[in-house]
C-alpha positions, 0 to 999 in steps of 0.5 A, spaced: 500 500 500 505 504 501 509 503 495 502 504 491 501 511 494 508 513 493 507 512 486 502 517 486 507 522 490 503 521 497 505 519 504 500 514 507 500 513 515 498 506 516 494 508 522 489 512 518 488 507 513 487 502 518 482 507 521 478 508 514 478 500 513 475 500 520 470 505 519 467 503 512 460 501 512 462 494 511 468 493 515 468 487 519 475 486 523 473 479 525 473 477 518 480 481 516 483 477 522 481 471 519 483 472 512 489 476 514 492 473 520 497 477 524 504 475 524 507 474 531 500 474 534 499 482 534 494 484 538 494 492 538 491 496 532 497 500 531 502 495 530 497 491 526 496 497 521 504 497 520 504 490 518 498 490 514 498 497 511 506 499 512 512 500 508 515 493 506 
C-alpha cells in the first residue's frame, strides 16, 4: 500500500488507513483477522496497521 501511494507522490500513515478500513460501512475486523492473520500474534491496532498497511 505504501509503495502504491508513493507512486502517486503521497505519504500514507498506516494508522489512518487502518482507521478508514475500520470505519467503512462494511468493515468487519473479525473477518480481516481471519483472512489476514497477524504475524507474531499482534494484538494492538497500531502495530497491526504497520504490518498490514506499512512500508515493506
